[in-house]
MINU-767283 format. One record per residue (C-alpha): y, x, z; residue in one letter. Coordinates in steps of 0.25 Angstrom, whole numbers, plus 5000, padded with zeros to 4 digits. Example, Ala and Ser with C-alpha at 12.3 -4.5 7.8 and 13.67 -1.06 7.14 Angstrom:
residues 2
  north  east    up  type
   4982  5049  5031     a
   4996  5055  5029     s
//
This chain:
residues 307
  north  east    up  type
   5006  5177  5010     m
   4993  5177  5003     k
   4994  5169  4990     q
   4983  5158  4989     p
   4974  5158  4978     f
   4979  5150  4966     l
   4974  5146  4953     p
   4980  5153  4940     t
   4994  5146  4938     p
   4995  5138  4926     t
   5010  5135  4926     t
   5021  5143  4930     h
   5033  5135  4934     i
   5045  5135  4943     g
   5049  5125  4954     a
   5061  5118  4960     v
   5063  5121  4975     r
   5069  5112  4985     f
   5072  5112  4999     t
   5072  5099  5007     g
   5064  5090  5014     n
   5054  5078  5012     i
   5056  5066  5021     s
   5048  5054  5018     g
   5047  5052  5003     n
   5060  5060  5000     t
   5063  5074  4997     l
   5077  5079  5000     t
   5082  5091  4993     i
   5090  5100  5003     g
   5094  5111  4993     s
   5096  5112  4978     s
   5083  5113  4970     p
   5080  5127  4964     a
   5071  5133  4954     n
   5060  5142  4959     v
   5054  5150  4948     f
   5041  5158  4948     g
   5033  5147  4953     v
   5019  5145  4949     t
   5013  5131  4947     q
   4997  5130  4948     w
   4993  5118  4939     d
   4980  5117  4947     v
   4975  5104  4940     d
   4977  5110  4927     d
   4985  5098  4922     s
   4996  5106  4915     g
   5007  5100  4924     s
   5012  5101  4939     i
   5004  5091  4947     n
   5000  5087  4961     t
   4990  5098  4966     g
   4997  5109  4958     d
   5004  5121  4966     y
   5016  5130  4966     l
   5016  5144  4970     y
   5030  5150  4974     i
   5027  5163  4980     n
   5018  5170  4990     a
   5026  5165  5002     s
   5028  5150  4998     a
   5016  5141  4993     q
   5021  5127  4990     p
   5010  5118  4990     q
   5010  5104  4984     y
   5014  5094  4995     s
   5008  5081  4989     g
   5022  5076  4985     y
   5029  5074  4972     g
   5044  5072  4971     i
   5052  5063  4961     t
   5066  5069  4957     p
   5077  5059  4957     i
   5078  5051  4944     g
   5065  5056  4939     s
   5051  5049  4939     s
   5044  5063  4938     t
   5037  5067  4951     m
   5036  5082  4953     y
   5026  5089  4963     p
   5033  5094  4976     l
   5028  5107  4982     f
   5032  5111  4996     v
   5032  5123  5005     i
   5028  5117  5018     s
   5038  5117  5029     g
   5049  5125  5021     s
   5057  5113  5015     g
   5055  5118  5001     e
   5050  5110  4990     y
   5046  5114  4976     y
   5044  5106  4963     v
   5037  5113  4952     p
   5043  5112  4938     h
   5042  5117  4924     d
   5054  5123  4916     t
   5060  5109  4913     e
   5061  5105  4927     i
   5071  5112  4937     g
   5080  5109  4949     p
   5088  5099  4941     g
   5077  5089  4941     n
   5077  5090  4956     f
   5092  5087  4961     p
   5095  5087  4976     g
   5092  5075  4984     g
   5081  5066  4987     a
   5068  5065  4980     y
   5056  5055  4981     t
   5044  5062  4987     v
   5031  5056  4983     t
   5018  5059  4991     p
   5007  5061  4981     l
   4997  5054  4989     t
   4983  5050  4983     v
   4972  5041  4987     f
   4960  5047  4980     c
   4945  5048  4979     f
   4938  5060  4976     l
   4928  5061  4965     a
   4914  5055  4967     g
   4920  5043  4975     t
   4913  5030  4971     l
   4922  5018  4968     i
   4916  5004  4968     s
   4917  4997  4955     t
   4911  4983  4950     p
   4900  4992  4943     s
   4897  5001  4955     g
   4903  5014  4961     e
   4910  5024  4951     i
   4915  5038  4955     a
   4930  5038  4956     v
   4931  5049  4945     e
   4924  5040  4935     d
   4933  5028  4936     l
   4942  5024  4925     r
   4954  5016  4923     i
   4949  5001  4921     g
   4936  5003  4929     d
   4934  4992  4939     q
   4934  4995  4954     l
   4929  4986  4966     t
   4938  4984  4977     t
   4934  4983  4992     a
   4936  4968  4990     e
   4926  4968  4978     g
   4936  4966  4967     l
   4936  4973  4954     a
   4949  4981  4950     v
   4951  4990  4939     p
   4955  5005  4940     v
   4970  5007  4935     k
   4970  5022  4936     w
   4962  5034  4942     i
   4971  5045  4947     g
   4965  5059  4948     r
   4971  5071  4956     q
   4967  5085  4956     t
   4968  5091  4970     v
   4969  5106  4972     s
   4963  5112  4984     t
   4969  5126  4983     r
   4979  5124  4994     f
   4974  5111  5000     g
   4978  5098  4995     p
   4988  5089  5003     a
   4981  5082  5015     d
   4981  5068  5007     r
   4973  5074  4996     l
   4962  5080  5005     m
   4949  5073  5003     p
   4943  5065  5014     v
   4928  5062  5014     r
   4922  5050  5020     f
   4907  5052  5024     a
   4897  5041  5021     v
   4899  5030  5031     g
   4911  5036  5037     s
   4919  5023  5036     l
   4908  5014  5041     g
   4898  5004  5035     n
   4892  5015  5027     g
   4905  5018  5020     l
   4908  5026  5012     p
   4894  5025  5006     h
   4896  5040  5001     a
   4905  5051  5005     d
   4919  5047  5001     l
   4930  5057  4998     t
   4945  5053  4996     v
   4959  5059  4998     t
   4964  5059  5012     a
   4975  5048  5008     d
   4965  5039  5002     h
   4965  5025  5009     g
   4951  5019  5014     m
   4951  5005  5019     l
   4945  5004  5032     i
   4946  4991  5041     d
   4958  4986  5033     s
   4966  4999  5034     v
   4968  5009  5023     i
   4965  5023  5030     c
   4968  5036  5023     h
   4956  5044  5022     a
   4963  5056  5029     g
   4966  5047  5041     a
   4951  5045  5043     l
   4946  5059  5043     v
   4937  5061  5056     n
   4931  5075  5053     g
   4917  5069  5052     s
   4914  5057  5043     t
   4928  5057  5037     i
   4932  5071  5033     t
   4942  5079  5025     q
   4935  5086  5014     v
   4936  5102  5014     p
   4943  5107  5002     l
   4933  5117  5000     k
   4924  5106  4995     e
   4934  5101  4985     m
   4935  5114  4977     g
   4948  5119  4970     e
   4952  5104  4967     s
   4947  5090  4968     y
   4951  5077  4960     t
   4954  5064  4967     v
   4954  5051  4961     y
   4963  5039  4964     h
   4960  5025  4959     i
   4971  5016  4955     e
   4970  5001  4953     t
   4980  4991  4950     e
   4982  4987  4965     a
   4979  4995  4977     h
   4965  4992  4980     e
   4953  4995  4990     i
   4941  5000  4982     i
   4928  5006  4987     l
   4925  5021  4986     a
   4911  5025  4990     n
   4911  5010  4996     g
   4923  5012  5005     t
   4936  5004  5003     p
   4947  5014  4998     a
   4961  5012  4992     e
   4965  5014  4977     t
   4978  5021  4974     f
   4991  5015  4979     i
   5003  5020  4973     d
   5011  5025  4985     n
   5005  5038  4981     g
   5009  5045  4967     s
   5001  5044  4955     r
   5008  5056  4950     r
   4999  5065  4959     s
   4987  5062  4950     f
   4983  5071  4939     d
   4982  5060  4929     n
   4995  5052  4933     f
   5000  5053  4918     a
   4988  5044  4915     e
   4993  5033  4925     f
   5007  5035  4920     e
   5003  5033  4905     s
   4994  5021  4908     l
   5003  5013  4918     y
   5017  5020  4919     g
   5025  5015  4931     d
   5018  5004  4939     v
   5022  4995  4950     p
   5019  5000  4964     e
   5006  4995  4970     m
   5005  4986  4983     n
   4997  4993  4993     e
   4985  4985  4999     l
   4989  4978  5013     p
   4981  4987  5022     y
   4987  4996  5033     p
   4986  5011  5029     r
   4981  5022  5039     a
   4986  5035  5033     m
   4984  5044  5045     s
   4973  5045  5056     a
   4982  5039  5066     r
   4985  5027  5058     q
   4970  5023  5057     v
   4967  5011  5066     p
   4959  5014  5078     a
   4948  5004  5074     r
   4946  5012  5061     i
   4946  5025  5068     r
   4935  5020  5078     v
   4927  5014  5066     r
   4927  5028  5059     l
   4924  5035  5072     q
   4912  5026  5074     d
   4907  5029  5059     c
   4909  5044  5062     a
   4901  5044  5074     r
   4889  5036  5068     k
   4889  5046  5056     a
   4888  5058  5065     i
   4878  5052  5075     a
//
């Protein structure tokens, strides 16, 4: 098997290898964890630690890639990235010399999807003083909600997404062309991650569920370079704000903040926080869940754009 191109490794570590299976949000270990040495860790975001988006390389015949999950060992609050070999039933958790199989006893583990609802750089967010690019927002800045209220920014999360092996589908950027959602919206091309929710006719629709191949498209990774940065906006409550004029959701903590490069900042500012209440809108996470009236509306918008 030809080895893929990889950046120069920055950290050489081992890994803890499991066999087992994931069902729902539970990872059940089917055999005793074992140390695997000679494993190379690529710290692709140069953070100096093991984070979402980093990679393991085991050998020429097995290439575990980051699955977009983290696991929390029983009795621990520390979340570790979880790597898998697709279809093999093998799971790898990278570790340094201080972490070994003893930290991962047999049994059930909590598995947390590291889902993010993010905007890409250049997205214009409405504020009482006008539109501001998402990457220029700061904690405490005021945002304008879709209802016209002003709410402060609680935190801006940043995540570096590597394109070397192709990110998880939910991190793939989706581009909404001008007017693709009707009524001239968005007023400029809008790019978000595939799991970002857009409020359309009182339904929060994930961007990836709306892709039609013409006016709403998945952005080719070749346009994104070796990596790209996504930004999430967190407010005190789950809100609908305006991105390039289009109603879109803020962060809701049914996804882990630990997937963000600057999670330590949130932890130092706020520590443990109560869970948010999600807005009372139905959510369409896949194309088949998008209501027919919305599909018809977007098809009409696409026909008008092509005509």
